[in-house]
C-alpha positions as a Markdown table, in Angstrom:
| # | Residue | x | y | z |
|---|---|---|---|---|
| 1 | Phe | -23.9 | 46.5 | -17.8 |
| 2 | His | -23.6 | 43.2 | -15.8 |
| 3 | Pro | -22.0 | 40.1 | -17.3 |
| 4 | Arg | -24.4 | 37.2 | -17.8 |
| 5 | Ser | -21.9 | 34.6 | -16.8 |
| 6 | Ala | -18.7 | 34.2 | -14.9 |
| 7 | Ala | -16.0 | 31.6 | -15.2 |
| 8 | Leu | -15.0 | 29.9 | -12.0 |
| 9 | Ser | -11.3 | 29.2 | -11.1 |
| 10 | Cys | -9.5 | 28.0 | -8.0 |
| 11 | Gly | -6.3 | 29.0 | -6.3 |
| 12 | Ala | -3.1 | 27.0 | -6.4 |
| 13 | Gly | -3.5 | 23.5 | -4.9 |
| 14 | Tyr | -7.2 | 23.4 | -5.6 |
| 15 | Gln | -9.3 | 22.3 | -8.6 |
| 16 | Leu | -12.9 | 22.6 | -9.7 |
| 17 | Ala | -14.9 | 19.6 | -8.5 |
| 18 | Gly | -18.5 | 18.4 | -7.9 |
| 19 | Pro | -21.7 | 19.0 | -9.7 |
| 20 | Gly | -22.5 | 22.2 | -11.6 |
| 21 | Asp | -20.7 | 24.1 | -14.3 |
| 22 | Ala | -17.3 | 25.7 | -14.6 |
| 23 | Ala | -19.1 | 28.9 | -15.3 |
| 24 | Val | -22.1 | 30.3 | -13.4 |
| 25 | Lys | -24.9 | 32.2 | -15.1 |
| 26 | Cys | -27.0 | 35.1 | -13.7 |
| 27 | Lys | -30.6 | 33.9 | -13.8 |
| 28 | Ala | -33.6 | 36.2 | -14.4 |
| 29 | Asp | -34.5 | 36.1 | -10.6 |
| 30 | Gly | -31.0 | 37.5 | -9.7 |
| 31 | Thr | -29.5 | 34.3 | -8.4 |
| 32 | Phe | -26.7 | 32.3 | -9.9 |
| 33 | Ser | -26.9 | 28.9 | -11.5 |
| 34 | Leu | -25.2 | 25.9 | -9.8 |
| 35 | Gly | -21.4 | 26.1 | -10.1 |
| 36 | Lys | -18.6 | 23.7 | -9.2 |
| 37 | Thr | -16.7 | 24.2 | -6.0 |
| 38 | Cys | -13.0 | 24.2 | -5.3 |
| 39 | Ala | -11.5 | 21.1 | -3.7 |
| 40 | Pro | -7.9 | 20.3 | -2.8 |
| 41 | Val | -5.7 | 18.5 | -5.3 |
| 42 | Ser | -5.1 | 14.8 | -4.4 |
| 43 | Cys | -1.7 | 13.3 | -4.3 |
| 44 | Gly | -3.2 | 9.8 | -3.9 |
| 45 | Ser | -1.5 | 7.4 | -1.5 |
| 46 | Leu | 2.3 | 7.3 | -1.0 |
| 47 | Ser | 3.7 | 3.9 | -1.7 |
| 48 | Val | 6.7 | 3.1 | 0.4 |
| 49 | Val | 8.9 | 0.1 | -0.4 |
| 50 | Gly | 10.0 | -1.5 | 2.8 |
| 51 | Gly | 7.7 | 0.6 | 5.0 |
| 52 | Ile | 4.4 | 2.5 | 5.4 |
| 53 | Ala | 3.2 | 6.0 | 5.2 |
| 54 | Asp | 0.8 | 7.2 | 7.9 |
| 55 | Pro | -1.9 | 8.1 | 7.5 |
| 56 | Arg | -2.8 | 5.7 | 4.7 |
| 57 | Gly | -5.3 | 6.5 | 2.0 |
| 58 | Pro | -5.6 | 9.5 | -0.2 |
| 59 | Ile | -3.6 | 12.6 | 0.8 |
| 60 | Phe | -4.7 | 16.0 | -0.3 |
| 61 | Tyr | -2.9 | 19.3 | -0.9 |
| 62 | Gly | -1.4 | 20.7 | 2.3 |
| 63 | Glu | -1.5 | 17.4 | 4.2 |
| 64 | Ser | 1.5 | 15.3 | 5.0 |
| 65 | Val | 2.4 | 11.7 | 5.7 |
| 66 | Arg | 5.1 | 10.3 | 8.1 |
| 67 | Leu | 7.2 | 7.4 | 7.0 |
| 68 | Ser | 8.2 | 4.4 | 9.1 |
| 69 | Cys | 10.2 | 1.4 | 8.0 |
| 70 | Ala | 9.6 | -2.3 | 8.4 |
| 71 | Arg | 12.1 | -4.6 | 10.1 |
| 72 | Gly | 15.2 | -5.0 | 8.0 |
| 73 | Phe | 14.8 | -1.4 | 6.6 |
| 74 | Glu | 15.9 | 2.0 | 7.8 |
| 75 | Leu | 15.2 | 5.6 | 6.9 |
| 76 | Ala | 17.7 | 7.0 | 4.4 |
| 77 | Gly | 18.2 | 9.7 | 1.8 |
| 78 | Gly | 17.5 | 12.9 | 3.5 |
| 79 | Trp | 16.4 | 14.6 | 6.6 |
| 80 | Arg | 12.6 | 14.9 | 6.2 |
| 81 | Val | 10.6 | 12.0 | 7.6 |
| 82 | Glu | 7.4 | 13.8 | 6.6 |
| 83 | Arg | 6.4 | 14.1 | 2.9 |
| 84 | Leu | 4.0 | 16.9 | 2.0 |
| 85 | Cys | 1.4 | 16.8 | -0.7 |
| 86 | Gly | 2.1 | 19.8 | -3.0 |
| 87 | Gln | -0.1 | 22.0 | -5.1 |
| 88 | Asp | 0.8 | 20.0 | -8.3 |
| 89 | Gly | -0.5 | 16.7 | -6.8 |
| 90 | Ser | 2.9 | 15.2 | -6.1 |
| 91 | Phe | 4.7 | 14.5 | -2.8 |
| 92 | Ser | 7.7 | 16.5 | -1.7 |
| 93 | Pro | 11.1 | 14.8 | -1.8 |
| 94 | Gly | 12.3 | 13.2 | 1.5 |
| 95 | Met | 13.5 | 10.1 | 3.1 |
| 96 | His | 12.7 | 6.6 | 2.0 |
| 97 | Cys | 13.2 | 3.1 | 3.4 |
| 98 | Ala | 16.4 | 1.3 | 2.4 |
| 99 | Pro | 17.6 | -2.2 | 3.3 |
| 100 | Ser | 19.5 | -2.1 | 6.6 |
| 101 | Glu | 23.2 | -3.1 | 6.4 |
| 102 | Arg | 22.9 | -5.5 | 9.3 |
| 103 | Trp | 19.9 | -7.3 | 7.8 |
| 104 | Ser | 21.3 | -7.5 | 4.2 |
| 105 | Ser | 24.5 | -9.2 | 5.3 |
| 106 | Thr | 22.8 | -11.8 | 7.5 |
| 107 | Thr | 22.9 | -15.4 | 6.3 |
| 108 | Ala | 20.5 | -18.2 | 7.4 |
| 109 | Arg | 22.1 | -21.3 | 9.0 |
| 110 | His | 20.5 | -24.7 | 9.0 |
| 111 | Ala | 21.1 | -27.1 | 11.8 |
């Protein structure tokens, strides 16, 4: 006895994507019908207040971004400059950009 269809599933950090069905069927000629493929989960883009994440654009499971801060901001809140895209589609905790003390206390003078 051979099953007539088989459900497809993906490992952690991957999801079914693309054309085809979530279950493949064994056709009369012995080939399978078109099934979906496994693609990495997307974390999207990491938004960084006061800085940027490199690379920009969508980041997928297993990839990481590196933070850098704009003038007037500095890295704070941890020891990891890189943030990793996890299997659940969220970024790992890590550093962020915070206002720099020397910039926040500066006042503008008019002549």
